[in-house]
FIFI-909256 format. One line per field, with one value per residue: x, y, z of N, C-alpha, C in turn. Coordinates in pm, 1 decimal. Layout:
FIFI-909256
neast c(X / ...)
nnorth c(Y / ...)
nup c(Z / ...)
caeast c(X / ...)
canorth c(Y / ...)
caup c(Z / ...)
ceast c(X / ...)
cnorth c(Y / ...)
cup c(Z / ...)
end
This chain:
FIFI-909256
neast c(6687.6 / 6856.7 / 7093.1 / 7323.7 / 7551.5 / 7850.3 / 7907.5 / 8073.6 / 7989.1 / 7995.9 / 7887.4 / 7617.2 / 7284.8 / 7010.8 / 6770.1 / 6918.4 / 7219.1 / 7544.6 / 7718.3 / 8027.9 / 8161.4 / 8439.2 / 8534.3 / 8305.9 / 8016.2 / 7727.2 / 7387.6 / 7181.7 / 6896.8 / 6866.1 / 6650.4 / 6558.9 / 6704.8 / 6813.0 / 6884.1 / 6990.0 / 7184.0 / 7386.9 / 7705.3 / 7929.2 / 8166.4 / 8097.5 / 7991.4 / 7763.7 / 7517.9 / 7417.7 / 7114.0 / 6922.8 / 6931.8 / 6881.5 / 6996.4 / 7032.6 / 7140.9 / 7356.7 / 7713.2 / 8021.8 / 8352.5 / 8526.7 / 8365.9 / 8264.3 / 8511.3 / 8575.7 / 8364.0 / 8388.3 / 8640.0 / 8572.0 / 8401.0 / 8573.1 / 8735.0 / 8549.0 / 8516.7 / 8776.9 / 8765.9 / 8567.9 / 8681.5 / 8898.9 / 8751.1 / 8619.7 / 8852.8 / 8934.3 / 8726.9 / 8746.3 / 9000.5 / 8951.3 / 8729.8 / 8505.5 / 8195.5 / 8179.4 / 8001.7)
nnorth c(6979.0 / 6986.5 / 6809.2 / 6840.9 / 6701.7 / 6793.1 / 6685.4 / 6537.9 / 6535.1 / 6258.2 / 6108.4 / 6153.7 / 6051.1 / 6104.3 / 6212.1 / 6153.2 / 6135.0 / 5999.5 / 6040.8 / 6142.8 / 6124.7 / 6147.8 / 5894.0 / 5739.4 / 5630.1 / 5773.8 / 5746.6 / 6001.0 / 6200.1 / 6455.2 / 6621.8 / 6842.0 / 7038.7 / 7267.7 / 7050.4 / 7044.2 / 7224.6 / 7115.0 / 6948.7 / 6677.7 / 6660.8 / 6888.2 / 7020.8 / 6938.4 / 6980.1 / 6725.0 / 6580.3 / 6348.7 / 6167.8 / 6351.1 / 6593.9 / 6925.8 / 7166.1 / 7342.5 / 7396.6 / 7562.7 / 7427.7 / 7515.0 / 7601.4 / 7342.3 / 7198.9 / 7363.4 / 7299.9 / 7032.3 / 7022.5 / 7143.9 / 6942.8 / 6730.0 / 6847.5 / 6846.4 / 6570.1 / 6500.1 / 6625.4 / 6489.9 / 6244.6 / 6286.9 / 6379.1 / 6124.9 / 5969.1 / 6106.7 / 6073.1 / 5784.3 / 5758.9 / 5916.1 / 5816.0 / 5944.6 / 6085.6 / 6320.9 / 6599.9)
nup c(14221.0 / 13922.4 / 13716.4 / 13473.4 / 13226.5 / 13055.1 / 12726.4 / 12443.2 / 12103.3 / 11905.0 / 11699.4 / 11475.3 / 11418.6 / 11260.4 / 11474.2 / 11695.6 / 11897.8 / 11944.1 / 12222.0 / 12413.5 / 12749.8 / 12938.4 / 12843.2 / 12863.2 / 12687.7 / 12566.3 / 12430.6 / 12311.8 / 12270.8 / 12043.7 / 11990.6 / 12138.1 / 12063.7 / 11786.4 / 11577.0 / 11321.7 / 11320.3 / 11467.5 / 11495.4 / 11449.5 / 11694.0 / 11828.6 / 12148.7 / 12398.4 / 12664.5 / 12857.8 / 12982.3 / 13149.7 / 12928.1 / 12717.1 / 12496.7 / 12603.6 / 12553.6 / 12355.0 / 12386.3 / 12432.8 / 12364.6 / 12555.9 / 12774.8 / 12830.5 / 12912.0 / 13136.9 / 13307.2 / 13343.1 / 13465.4 / 13718.3 / 13802.2 / 13841.0 / 14031.3 / 14248.9 / 14276.9 / 14368.3 / 14614.4 / 14751.9 / 14769.4 / 14928.6 / 15171.8 / 15238.6 / 15293.5 / 15514.4 / 15698.8 / 15716.1 / 15852.7 / 16078.2 / 16195.2 / 16211.5 / 16100.0 / 15835.3 / 15784.7)
caeast c(6793.8 / 6881.4 / 7225.6 / 7352.5 / 7692.7 / 7892.7 / 7953.2 / 8113.8 / 7915.9 / 8087.6 / 7816.0 / 7471.4 / 7199.1 / 6871.1 / 6751.3 / 6999.3 / 7362.0 / 7638.1 / 7815.1 / 8125.3 / 8219.2 / 8538.0 / 8525.7 / 8180.8 / 7935.4 / 7569.0 / 7300.3 / 7106.7 / 6812.1 / 6882.4 / 6523.2 / 6518.3 / 6785.4 / 6807.7 / 6992.5 / 7049.0 / 7308.8 / 7484.8 / 7794.6 / 8029.8 / 8272.9 / 8038.6 / 7964.8 / 7623.3 / 7485.9 / 7314.4 / 7040.7 / 6840.2 / 6915.7 / 6852.5 / 7098.7 / 6949.5 / 7193.5 / 7498.3 / 7800.5 / 8165.9 / 8444.4 / 8584.2 / 8269.8 / 8272.0 / 8632.5 / 8571.5 / 8274.0 / 8449.9 / 8737.5 / 8494.2 / 8351.3 / 8707.7 / 8780.1 / 8451.7 / 8548.4 / 8896.1 / 8725.1 / 8504.4 / 8777.1 / 8964.0 / 8667.9 / 8609.1 / 8971.5 / 8947.7 / 8625.9 / 8808.2 / 9117.0 / 8909.8 / 8614.4 / 8392.0 / 8133.1 / 8193.2 / 7882.4)
canorth c(7026.7 / 6912.1 / 6805.9 / 6810.1 / 6692.6 / 6833.8 / 6576.2 / 6564.0 / 6457.3 / 6155.7 / 6054.4 / 6187.2 / 5976.4 / 6151.4 / 6290.8 / 6097.1 / 6155.6 / 5935.7 / 6149.0 / 6071.0 / 6196.0 / 6074.2 / 5768.5 / 5665.8 / 5669.5 / 5784.0 / 5784.9 / 6112.2 / 6271.5 / 6586.1 / 6675.7 / 6965.7 / 7147.3 / 7270.2 / 6957.2 / 7062.5 / 7299.9 / 7049.0 / 6877.2 / 6585.7 / 6747.3 / 6986.1 / 6991.9 / 6974.2 / 6943.2 / 6606.0 / 6559.4 / 6236.6 / 6114.9 / 6455.1 / 6712.7 / 7032.7 / 7302.3 / 7343.4 / 7470.2 / 7561.0 / 7344.1 / 7590.6 / 7571.4 / 7198.3 / 7176.7 / 7419.4 / 7228.8 / 6897.3 / 7055.7 / 7156.4 / 6805.4 / 6659.2 / 6895.0 / 6786.6 / 6425.7 / 6484.7 / 6660.0 / 6374.5 / 6131.1 / 6356.4 / 6366.7 / 5988.7 / 5924.4 / 6171.1 / 5993.4 / 5661.7 / 5782.4 / 5973.6 / 5733.6 / 6044.2 / 6117.1 / 6453.0 / 6634.9)
caup c(14150.9 / 13804.3 / 13691.9 / 13330.1 / 13203.7 / 12919.8 / 12646.6 / 12297.5 / 12001.7 / 11836.8 / 11584.0 / 11467.9 / 11327.2 / 11266.7 / 11590.5 / 11812.1 / 11890.6 / 12027.8 / 12290.5 / 12511.6 / 12861.0 / 13010.1 / 12784.2 / 12862.2 / 12572.0 / 12580.2 / 12326.5 / 12357.0 / 12182.2 / 12033.5 / 11955.2 / 12200.5 / 11992.7 / 11641.7 / 11544.0 / 11190.1 / 11346.5 / 11545.8 / 11416.0 / 11523.0 / 11757.8 / 11916.2 / 12286.7 / 12452.3 / 12795.3 / 12858.9 / 13104.9 / 13138.0 / 12788.9 / 12627.5 / 12481.7 / 12633.8 / 12521.1 / 12287.9 / 12467.2 / 12362.5 / 12421.1 / 12669.0 / 12882.0 / 12870.8 / 12975.4 / 13266.9 / 13393.0 / 13367.6 / 13563.0 / 13834.1 / 13855.6 / 13888.5 / 14178.3 / 14349.8 / 14297.7 / 14460.6 / 14751.1 / 14804.8 / 14800.9 / 15059.8 / 15284.2 / 15257.8 / 15356.4 / 15655.8 / 15775.3 / 15751.6 / 15949.2 / 16225.2 / 16233.3 / 16231.6 / 15969.6 / 15801.9 / 15712.3)
ceast c(6817.7 / 7039.0 / 7245.5 / 7506.0 / 7735.0 / 7946.0 / 7979.7 / 8030.1 / 8016.4 / 8023.1 / 7666.5 / 7413.4 / 7056.9 / 6863.9 / 6824.3 / 7152.1 / 7440.9 / 7729.2 / 7903.1 / 8144.4 / 8314.2 / 8548.6 / 8409.8 / 8097.8 / 7786.6 / 7501.6 / 7199.6 / 7021.7 / 6858.1 / 6778.4 / 6496.7 / 6595.5 / 6765.7 / 6925.4 / 7044.5 / 7172.9 / 7412.9 / 7582.1 / 7881.4 / 8146.7 / 8231.9 / 8020.0 / 7832.3 / 7611.1 / 7381.1 / 7237.1 / 6938.1 / 6809.8 / 6873.1 / 6968.2 / 7006.5 / 7007.1 / 7322.2 / 7586.0 / 7930.8 / 8249.2 / 8513.8 / 8488.5 / 8256.2 / 8396.5 / 8637.0 / 8479.5 / 8329.7 / 8559.3 / 8678.1 / 8465.1 / 8472.6 / 8748.0 / 8680.2 / 8485.3 / 8670.6 / 8855.1 / 8662.2 / 8580.1 / 8859.2 / 8867.0 / 8642.2 / 8725.0 / 8974.4 / 8834.9 / 8682.0 / 8918.6 / 9058.1 / 8795.9 / 8490.3 / 8330.2 / 8133.7 / 8069.3 / 7883.9)
cnorth c(6933.2 / 6919.4 / 6772.6 / 6794.4 / 6735.1 / 6699.8 / 6618.0 / 6473.0 / 6386.8 / 6125.6 / 6116.2 / 6109.2 / 6026.6 / 6238.3 / 6229.8 / 6116.3 / 6052.1 / 6030.2 / 6072.6 / 6171.7 / 6109.5 / 5927.8 / 5678.4 / 5716.9 / 5682.9 / 5818.2 / 5886.2 / 6163.8 / 6411.2 / 6669.4 / 6805.3 / 7083.1 / 7161.8 / 7185.2 / 6962.9 / 7158.8 / 7244.0 / 6960.1 / 6774.9 / 6679.1 / 6854.0 / 6928.3 / 7030.4 / 6928.3 / 6843.2 / 6603.3 / 6457.3 / 6189.0 / 6218.1 / 6563.7 / 6838.6 / 7168.8 / 7271.3 / 7429.1 / 7476.5 / 7459.8 / 7400.7 / 7573.5 / 7422.8 / 7157.6 / 7238.1 / 7349.1 / 7092.6 / 6917.2 / 7070.0 / 7030.9 / 6725.3 / 6712.7 / 6847.7 / 6643.9 / 6416.2 / 6531.2 / 6558.4 / 6260.1 / 6165.2 / 6332.0 / 6223.0 / 5933.8 / 5980.1 / 6097.0 / 5854.6 / 5661.6 / 5823.8 / 5881.0 / 5821.6 / 6084.5 / 6268.8 / 6502.1 / 6770.1)
cup c(14029.4 / 13776.4 / 13536.9 / 13315.2 / 13068.5 / 12848.1 / 12499.7 / 12205.3 / 11920.4 / 11694.4 / 11592.6 / 11368.6 / 11347.4 / 11384.6 / 11721.7 / 11779.6 / 11981.8 / 12089.2 / 12392.8 / 12628.5 / 12927.7 / 12971.6 / 12793.8 / 12748.9 / 12615.9 / 12456.8 / 12379.6 / 12245.1 / 12161.7 / 11965.9 / 12014.1 / 12151.0 / 11857.0 / 11588.4 / 11418.8 / 11207.0 / 11427.2 / 11453.1 / 11510.9 / 11568.7 / 11846.4 / 12053.0 / 12319.5 / 12601.3 / 12797.5 / 12984.5 / 13076.7 / 13000.3 / 12685.5 / 12619.8 / 12515.4 / 12583.3 / 12453.6 / 12366.4 / 12392.8 / 12440.6 / 12546.2 / 12792.9 / 12931.5 / 12938.0 / 13111.3 / 13355.5 / 13430.6 / 13479.5 / 13701.9 / 13887.2 / 13904.6 / 14014.9 / 14275.8 / 14379.0 / 14393.4 / 14603.8 / 14809.5 / 14853.7 / 14939.6 / 15177.0 / 15335.7 / 15336.9 / 15495.8 / 15745.4 / 15813.9 / 15864.0 / 16082.4 / 16272.5 / 16257.2 / 16102.7 / 15946.0 / 15720.9 / 15644.3)
end
């Protein structure tokens, strides 16, 4: 299974873009997209150093919201394992 993350384009230089996700910066190749149609402020899905799809801000926000919900669930499960001493699978 592959995982991509939504990121905002902060800067474009040739076929590379500086993208941000939650304060972290990533340099990503935009060669897989029609990078002449990409602009600073656009959102893309990043996978292994490549922008693989342009998405809307709404799609990016919704995906990041779901990621945050998973993170909260993981923290909750970890706390429960510590309290009960039982591994939750």
